[in-house]
C-alpha positions as CSV (number, residue, x, y, z in Angstrom):
1,M,113.2,107.7,50.0
2,T,110.5,108.8,52.6
3,V,111.3,112.1,54.2
4,P,108.9,113.3,57.0
5,P,108.2,117.0,57.7
6,D,111.2,117.5,59.9
7,G,113.5,116.7,57.0
8,R,114.9,113.5,58.5
9,P,114.6,110.2,56.6
10,D,112.6,107.4,58.2
11,A,113.3,103.7,58.3
12,T,111.7,103.0,54.9
13,S,114.5,105.0,53.3
14,V,116.8,101.9,53.5
15,L,114.3,99.6,51.7
16,L,116.1,100.2,48.4
17,P,114.8,98.3,45.4
18,G,116.9,95.8,43.6
19,P,117.2,92.1,42.7
20,W,116.5,91.2,46.4
21,T,113.5,91.0,48.7
22,H,113.1,92.8,52.0
23,R,111.7,91.1,55.0
24,D,111.4,91.6,58.8
25,I,112.5,88.7,61.1
26,S,111.9,88.3,64.8
27,A,115.1,87.2,66.6
28,N,116.1,87.4,70.2
29,G,113.3,89.7,71.1
30,V,113.9,92.3,68.4
31,R,112.7,92.8,64.8
32,L,115.5,92.8,62.3
33,H,115.1,93.9,58.7
34,A,117.1,92.0,56.1
35,A,117.6,92.0,52.3
36,E,117.7,88.5,50.8
37,A,118.6,87.0,47.4
38,G,119.1,83.5,46.0
39,E,118.6,80.0,47.2
40,G,121.0,77.5,48.6
41,P,123.4,77.4,51.6
42,L,122.9,80.4,53.9
43,V,125.5,83.2,53.8
44,L,124.8,85.8,56.4
45,L,126.4,89.2,55.7
46,L,126.9,91.5,58.7
47,H,127.7,95.2,58.2
48,G,129.7,97.7,60.2
49,F,129.7,101.5,61.0
50,P,128.6,103.8,59.4
51,Q,126.8,101.5,57.0
52,F,123.7,99.3,56.8
53,W,122.7,96.2,54.8
54,W,123.3,98.0,51.5
55,T,127.1,97.8,51.9
56,W,126.7,94.2,50.7
57,R,124.7,95.1,47.5
58,S,127.4,93.5,45.2
59,Q,127.7,90.4,47.3
60,L,124.0,89.8,47.6
61,T,123.5,89.5,43.9
62,A,126.7,87.8,43.0
63,L,126.4,85.2,45.8
64,A,122.8,84.5,44.8
65,D,124.0,83.9,41.2
66,A,126.7,81.5,42.6
67,G,124.1,79.3,44.2
68,F,123.8,80.7,47.7
69,R,121.1,82.2,49.8
70,A,122.6,85.6,50.7
71,V,121.0,87.5,53.6
72,A,122.2,91.0,54.7
73,P,120.4,92.2,57.9
74,D,120.4,95.6,59.4
75,L,122.0,95.0,62.8
76,R,120.1,96.0,66.0
77,G,119.9,99.8,66.1
78,Y,120.6,100.3,62.3
79,G,118.5,101.0,59.2
80,A,115.0,99.5,59.3
81,S,115.7,97.2,62.3
82,D,114.4,97.8,65.8
83,K,116.3,100.4,67.9
84,P,115.8,99.5,71.5
85,P,117.4,101.4,74.3
86,R,119.8,98.6,75.2
87,G,121.4,95.4,74.0
88,Y,124.4,96.8,72.1
89,D,127.0,94.6,73.8
90,L,128.6,91.9,71.7
91,P,127.3,88.9,73.7
92,T,123.7,90.1,73.2
93,L,124.4,91.0,69.5
94,S,125.8,87.5,69.0
95,A,122.6,86.0,70.4
96,D,120.7,88.2,67.8
97,V,122.7,86.6,65.0
98,A,122.3,83.0,66.4
99,A,118.5,83.6,66.7
100,L,118.4,85.1,63.2
101,V,120.0,82.0,61.7
102,R,117.4,79.8,63.4
103,A,114.6,82.2,62.4
104,L,115.7,81.8,58.8
105,G,115.0,78.1,59.1
106,E,118.7,77.1,59.2
107,R,120.9,75.4,61.8
108,E,124.1,77.0,60.6
109,A,125.4,79.7,58.2
110,V,128.6,80.9,56.5
111,L,129.1,84.1,58.5
112,V,130.7,87.1,56.9
113,G,131.3,90.3,58.9
114,H,132.9,93.6,58.2
115,D,134.1,96.2,60.9
116,W,131.6,95.8,63.8
117,G,130.1,92.9,61.8
118,G,133.6,91.4,61.9
119,L,133.8,91.8,65.7
120,L,130.4,90.2,65.8
121,G,131.5,87.4,63.5
122,W,134.4,86.6,65.8
123,T,132.1,86.7,68.8
124,V,129.4,84.4,67.4
125,A,132.0,81.9,66.3
126,A,133.4,81.8,69.8
127,L,130.2,82.0,71.9
128,Q,127.7,80.4,69.5
129,P,129.9,78.0,67.5
130,R,127.2,75.6,66.4
131,V,125.6,78.2,64.1
132,V,128.8,79.1,62.2
133,R,129.8,76.6,59.4
134,R,132.6,78.9,58.1
135,L,133.7,82.4,59.0
136,V,134.9,85.3,56.8
137,V,136.1,88.4,58.7
138,V,136.7,91.6,56.7
139,S,138.7,94.5,58.1
140,M,138.6,93.5,61.8
141,A,141.1,92.0,64.2
142,H,140.1,89.4,66.7
143,P,138.6,91.3,69.8
144,R,141.5,90.3,72.1
145,L,144.0,91.6,69.6
146,L,142.1,94.8,69.1
147,R,142.0,95.3,72.8
148,A,145.7,94.7,73.1
149,G,146.4,96.9,70.1
150,I,145.2,100.0,72.0
151,V,148.5,100.1,73.9
152,E,150.4,100.4,70.6
153,R,150.8,104.1,69.6
154,R,149.8,103.8,65.9
155,Q,146.7,101.8,66.6
156,R,145.7,103.9,69.5
157,R,145.9,107.0,67.3
158,A,143.8,105.3,64.6
159,L,141.1,104.6,67.1
160,R,141.1,108.0,68.8
161,Y,137.9,109.2,67.1
162,A,136.0,106.6,69.1
163,L,136.9,108.5,72.3
164,G,134.6,111.2,71.2
165,F,131.7,108.7,70.8
166,Q,131.8,108.0,74.6
167,V,130.3,111.4,75.3
168,P,126.5,111.3,75.8
169,R,124.2,112.9,73.2
170,L,126.8,115.0,71.4
171,P,127.9,112.4,68.8
172,E,124.2,111.7,67.9
173,R,123.7,115.4,67.3
174,R,126.7,115.6,65.0
175,L,125.6,112.6,63.0
176,T,122.1,114.0,62.5
177,R,122.9,117.7,61.8
178,L,122.6,119.0,58.3
179,D,125.5,121.4,58.7
180,D,128.0,118.7,59.8
181,D,129.2,115.7,58.0
182,P,131.1,113.2,60.2
183,V,130.0,110.2,58.0
184,A,131.6,111.6,54.9
185,D,134.7,112.7,56.9
186,L,135.2,109.2,58.4
187,M,134.7,107.4,55.1
188,Q,137.1,109.7,53.3
189,R,139.7,109.0,55.9
190,W,139.2,105.2,56.0
191,A,138.6,104.4,52.3
192,G,141.4,103.5,49.9
193,P,142.5,106.3,47.5
194,D,141.1,104.6,44.3
195,W,137.6,104.1,45.5
196,S,137.3,107.5,47.3
197,R,137.6,109.3,44.0
198,T,134.7,107.5,42.3
199,A,131.0,108.3,41.8
200,D,130.2,105.0,43.6
201,F,132.0,106.3,46.7
202,A,130.0,109.6,46.6
203,A,126.7,107.6,46.2
204,A,127.7,105.4,49.2
205,V,128.4,108.4,51.4
206,D,125.0,109.9,50.5
207,R,123.3,106.6,51.5
208,Y,125.1,106.2,54.8
209,R,124.7,109.9,55.7
210,A,120.9,109.5,55.2
211,A,120.7,106.3,57.1
212,A,122.5,107.8,60.1
213,R,119.8,110.5,60.3
214,I,117.0,107.9,60.7
215,P,115.5,108.6,64.2
216,Q,117.4,106.7,66.9
217,A,119.9,105.1,64.4
218,A,122.7,107.4,65.5
219,Y,122.0,106.5,69.1
220,G,122.2,102.7,68.3
221,A,125.4,103.1,66.4
222,M,127.1,105.1,69.2
223,E,125.9,102.6,71.8
224,Y,128.1,99.9,70.2
225,Y,131.2,102.1,70.8
226,R,130.1,103.1,74.3
227,W,129.7,99.5,75.4
228,A,133.1,98.7,73.9
229,G,134.8,101.7,75.7
230,R,133.1,101.5,79.0
231,S,133.2,97.7,79.4
232,Q,137.0,97.5,79.3
233,L,137.4,97.6,83.0
234,R,133.9,96.5,84.0
235,P,133.0,92.9,85.0
236,D,130.9,92.3,81.9
237,G,133.8,93.5,79.6
238,L,136.4,91.4,81.4
239,R,134.1,88.4,81.3
240,Y,133.6,88.9,77.6
241,A,137.4,89.1,77.0
242,R,138.0,85.9,78.9
243,R,135.3,84.1,77.0
244,M,136.8,85.3,73.7
245,A,140.0,83.3,74.5
246,A,138.1,80.2,73.4
247,P,139.5,79.0,70.0
248,V,137.3,79.4,66.9
249,T,136.7,76.0,65.5
250,A,135.0,77.2,62.2
251,P,137.4,77.5,59.2
252,T,138.2,81.2,59.0
253,L,139.2,83.5,56.2
254,Q,140.4,86.9,57.1
255,L,140.4,89.7,54.4
256,H,142.1,93.0,55.1
257,G,142.9,96.0,53.1
258,A,146.7,96.7,53.0
259,L,145.9,100.5,53.3
260,D,143.4,100.2,56.1
261,P,144.1,103.2,58.4
262,Y,141.5,102.3,61.0
263,V,142.2,98.7,62.0
264,L,145.8,98.5,61.0
265,P,147.0,95.3,59.2
266,D,149.7,94.9,61.8
267,T,147.0,94.7,64.5
268,A,144.8,92.2,62.7
269,R,147.5,90.0,61.2
270,G,147.9,87.7,64.3
271,S,144.3,86.8,64.7
272,G,144.9,83.3,63.5
273,R,146.3,82.4,66.9
274,Y,142.7,82.3,68.1
275,V,141.5,79.9,65.3
276,A,141.8,76.2,65.9
277,G,140.3,75.3,62.5
278,A,141.7,76.0,59.1
279,Y,142.8,79.6,58.8
280,E,143.9,81.9,55.9
281,W,145.0,85.6,55.9
282,R,144.7,87.6,52.7
283,E,145.9,91.2,52.4
284,L,144.3,93.2,49.6
285,P,146.7,95.7,47.9
286,G,145.5,99.2,47.4
287,V,142.4,98.7,49.5
288,G,141.3,100.6,52.6
289,H,138.8,99.8,55.3
290,F,135.8,98.9,53.0
291,P,137.0,95.9,50.8
292,Q,133.4,94.7,50.1
293,E,132.9,98.0,48.2
294,E,136.4,98.9,47.1
295,A,137.2,95.5,45.7
296,A,133.7,94.0,45.4
297,E,134.5,91.3,42.8
298,Q,137.6,90.1,44.6
299,V,135.8,89.9,47.9
300,T,132.8,88.2,46.5
301,A,135.0,85.6,44.8
302,A,136.9,85.0,48.0
303,I,133.6,84.5,50.0
304,A,132.1,82.2,47.4
305,N,135.2,80.1,47.2
306,W,135.5,79.8,51.0
307,A,131.8,79.0,51.4
308,T,132.0,76.3,48.8
309,V,134.8,74.2,50.4
């Protein structure tokens, strides 16, 4: 890990070694870093908050062994990708993903998204359907259901932390201070009880805490939430919500932890109403908000089987 004189990691700190290669890819006017492994049909793995590409470490290697080309990018604003001052709305991010698929030399991909990556997966499938061969959504309701879920007391309470992210500058300061630990606090609250007591969980917290302290990474992460919050009653947000009524035609698998305290299973369970193609809902017992890490083998097998059909 590279640590400059001010004690904060730089973007090279996420270029972790392993049975994958790191590369930079130009897509939609930004440079996106990605880790890649294997050859075969493209499986694009999109991370959420507070993570970066490394959350898919188990899936990268296992999918490569199963005969797929697995690519896990850092989304705009995260990790070693560009961190521009704007472009953190879901329509722009979906254009990033569509351009990334084309830049990788493919016309379509199996899209797998967790958390914000899941919202992005739903969005790409609705707005850029030609690039999505099949869709796997992990721990995220369809955007219209999530929007509607805010009026329900339990889901509103689960999302209340996001209200604090709407304040300018302060959330970034908290994420980058050495004497505060919101990343560990959020992960402890969102993870299932079995994983949160393991050494793997502690190592993951250290990785994500360090990645949040890369210059401008905290700003990028908070801008996702700020757009989502502030667009609710703005023309761009209302236009996005209307466009997301379009049915998803890609066959869609939805994986959700039964103990997810952030996006409640009851909120996400009805997402199939927005899917016109084949659809399957699977609830994972004993799992919280991070199935790809909490139940890595189970999630990898589900992705590989769905992508093979």
